[in-house]
C-alpha positions in Angstrom: 0.0 0.1 0.0 1.5 3.2 -0.9 1.6 5.9 1.7 -0.5 8.4 -0.3 -3.3 6.0 -0.5 -4.0 5.9 3.1 -6.6 8.4 4.3 -4.9 11.1 6.4 -6.5 11.8 9.8 -7.9 8.0 10.0 -7.4 5.4 12.5 -6.8 1.8 11.1 -7.4 -1.1 13.3 -5.2 -4.1 12.7 -5.5 -7.6 14.7 -2.2 -9.1 15.4 -1.6 -12.9 14.5 -1.9 -15.3 17.4 1.2 -17.5 17.4 2.1 -17.5 13.8 3.7 -14.3 12.3 3.1 -15.8 8.6 -0.7 -15.3 9.4 -0.4 -11.6 9.1 -1.6 -10.4 5.8 0.6 -8.5 3.4 -2.0 -5.6 3.3 -1.9 -5.4 7.2 2.0 -5.2 7.1 1.8 -2.5 4.3 -0.5 -0.4 6.4 1.7 -0.6 9.5 4.5 0.6 7.4 2.6 3.4 6.0 0.9 5.1 9.1 2.8 7.8 11.1 2.2 5.9 14.6 1.0 2.8 16.1 -1.2 2.6 19.2 -0.6 -0.7 20.7 -2.3 -2.8 23.4 0.9 -4.7 24.3 4.0 -2.8 22.8 6.2 -5.9 23.5 4.0 -8.0 21.2 3.7 -5.3 18.6 7.5 -4.7 18.7 8.1 -8.5 17.7 5.8 -7.9 14.8 7.3 -4.7 13.6 10.8 -6.3 13.9 9.8 -9.4 12.0 8.5 -7.2 9.0 11.4 -4.5 9.3 9.0 -1.8 10.3 10.0 1.2 12.4 7.3 3.4 13.7 6.7 5.2 16.9 4.7 3.1 19.4 2.1 4.4 21.8 1.0 2.1 24.6 -2.8 2.1 24.8 -4.7 -0.4 27.1 -7.3 -0.6 29.8 -5.4 1.1 32.5 -4.0 4.1 30.4 -6.9 4.6 28.0 -8.3 7.7 29.7 -4.8 9.3 29.7 -3.7 8.3 26.2 -7.0 8.1 24.3 -7.3 11.8 23.9 -3.8 12.3 22.7 -4.3 9.6 20.0 -7.4 11.2 18.9 -5.7 14.5 18.9 -2.9 13.3 16.6 -5.5 11.8 14.3 -7.6 14.9 14.2 -4.4 16.9 13.2 -4.0 14.7 10.2 -1.8 11.9 11.5 -2.5 8.4 10.0 -2.7 6.2 13.1 -3.2 2.4 13.6 -4.4 0.5 16.6 -3.0 -3.1 17.0 -5.0 -5.8 19.2 -3.5 -8.8 20.8 -6.7 -10.2 22.0 -8.9 -7.1 22.6 -8.7 -3.4 21.9 -10.2 -0.5 23.7 -11.4 1.8 20.9 
């Protein structure tokens, strides 16, 4: 996916594979590579995924216990025109 084909100011939600990184679709990997930042439920799991695909993007930790603090910041970045993505390792708090 070319970066200019992503909608600016949009949130993309991508589920992470359970157990086997080869289950991750090429389109999902392209989307991860094209966004400006990644909001991850578990940054450790997401970092393994990013490393596997050679993707380097800023990570924002976003989970049940910090969603009140981080949620507004994520929304502000998206409203300012950043392309963001949320990854889920089992559940995501949107």
